[in-house]
C-alpha positions, 0 to 999 in steps of 0.5 A: 492450507491451500486457498482456492484459485479465486481466494487467490485473486481477491488480494490482488485485485483489491491491491491493484484497486487501491494503487489505483486509487492512490495514483488517481488522488495524485493526478486529481490533486494536479488540478488545484496545486501547480507543482505535483510531483513533491507530493508524489514524491513524498507519497511514494517515498512513505508508501515504499517504507510503510508497505513493506517494501524496505523491509517486512513490517513483522519487525516493528514494534507492536504499537507501530505496526498496529498504527500503521496497519491504519493507513492504506500502504500495507495492504499494497505490499505487505498483506498481499504476500502474507496472504500468499505465505 
């Protein structure tokens, strides 16, 4: 079953907004912390693993996957790709 064109754009737009707000939050952190690059490195390293860039999240144990879906990271790549597949 194929989704109509407007429903295909919804996950893409929401993912872009989520990524923007995470990046914006890191930028706002720079007002209070002198060296923000460490926080950005940790965030993006965790994002790379927890969003499905490194491996599909389907292979994780069910308990870990359930906990991971309470974070915003799977909704940056794994969820939009699974909607289209």
